C-alpha positions in Angstrom: 0.1 0.3 -0.2 0.9 3.2 -1.0 1.2 6.0 2.3 0.4 10.3 1.4 1.0 12.3 3.9 -1.7 14.8 4.3 -0.6 17.5 6.5 -2.2 18.7 9.6 -3.2 22.2 8.8 -4.9 22.2 6.1 -5.7 26.2 6.1 -2.0 26.0 4.7 -2.2 24.4 1.7 -3.2 26.9 -1.9 -4.5 25.4 -4.7 -2.6 25.3 -7.4 -3.9 25.7 -10.7 -0.8 26.0 -14.0 2.3 24.7 -13.3 2.5 24.7 -9.8 1.8 28.4 -9.5 -1.0 29.9 -7.2 -4.8 32.4 -9.1 -2.8 35.1 -7.2 0.9 34.6 -9.0 -0.5 34.1 -12.2 -3.0 37.3 -12.5 0.3 39.0 -10.8 2.0 37.7 -13.3 0.3 38.6 -16.1 0.2 42.0 -15.2 3.9 42.0 -15.3 3.9 40.3 -18.7 1.7 42.6 -19.8 3.6 45.4 -18.4 7.5 44.6 -19.3 7.1 43.0 -22.5 6.2 46.2 -24.4 8.3 48.2 -23.0 11.1 45.9 -23.6 10.1 45.5 -27.4 9.0 49.7 -28.0 12.4 50.0 -26.7 15.1 48.2 -27.8 15.7 50.7 -30.8 15.8 52.9 -29.0 18.0 52.0 -25.7 19.6 49.3 -26.6 18.9 45.6 -26.2 20.3 44.6 -22.8 18.4 48.5 -21.8 16.1 47.5 -22.2 16.3 44.4 -20.8 17.3 46.2 -17.5 14.4 48.5 -18.1 12.0 45.3 -18.1 12.9 43.2 -14.8 12.9 46.9 -12.7 9.0 46.8 -13.8 7.8 43.4 -13.7 10.1 43.4 -9.9 7.1 44.9 -8.3 4.6 42.0 -9.3 7.0 39.8 -9.2 7.1 40.7 -5.1 3.4 41.1 -5.1 3.1 38.0 -6.0 6.0 35.3 -4.8 6.3 37.1 -1.4 4.7 35.8 1.9 5.4 36.4 5.3 4.2 34.7 8.2 1.3 33.7 5.8 0.7 37.3 4.9 1.6 38.2 1.4 3.3 42.0 0.5 0.3 43.9 1.0 -1.2 43.1 4.6 2.9 43.0 5.5 3.1 46.4 3.3 0.3 47.7 5.2 1.4 47.1 8.3 5.3 48.8 8.1 3.0 51.3 8.0 0.7 51.9 9.9 3.0 51.0 13.0 6.5 53.5 11.7 3.8 56.1 10.9 0.4 55.9 11.5 0.2 54.9 15.0 2.6 56.6 17.4 5.8 54.8 18.8 5.7 55.5 22.4 2.7 54.8 23.4 1.3 56.7 26.8 0.6 54.4 29.9 -1.5 56.0 32.2 -4.0 55.4 35.4 -6.3 57.7 37.1 -5.6 58.1 40.0 -9.7 57.6 42.0 -7.5 58.7 45.4 -6.2 61.8 44.5 -9.5 63.4 43.4 -11.2 65.8 46.0 -14.0 64.2 47.5 -18.1 66.2 46.6 -18.7 67.2 51.2 -22.1 67.2 51.0 -24.7 68.0 54.4 -26.3 65.2 55.8 -29.9 65.5 57.8 -29.2 66.3 61.3 -25.8 69.5 60.5 -23.7 66.1 59.6 -20.9 65.6 57.7 -20.1 62.8 56.2 -22.0 61.2 58.9 -20.5 62.5 61.9 -21.4 65.3 64.0 -20.4 68.9 63.1 -18.9 70.8 66.4 -20.3 72.9 67.9 
């Protein structure tokens, strides 16, 4: 009999479509190809073949990173959002403030019979 290993955590299993790539990776790589290939073919006559190939790689790099990069199960856009929130939106030092109830002044009210807070007035 043949044995097949089944992972315990099935949430980490991703559906592969074509060439062992996920749908997200195929879309991002398609966008990269749609941006990079026209740039190469339109600019290789003007700036040379090697410079056009370098420019194509630089234009395709962000889409490739969005397709392939993953840290702790989070895609690149969520990692970038978390970095921006921590570095720029939230304050760097969180203030710890406690409301001390004993430092507040107590409001003294007169009770019936001329007493203040349950004690008799001195005459």
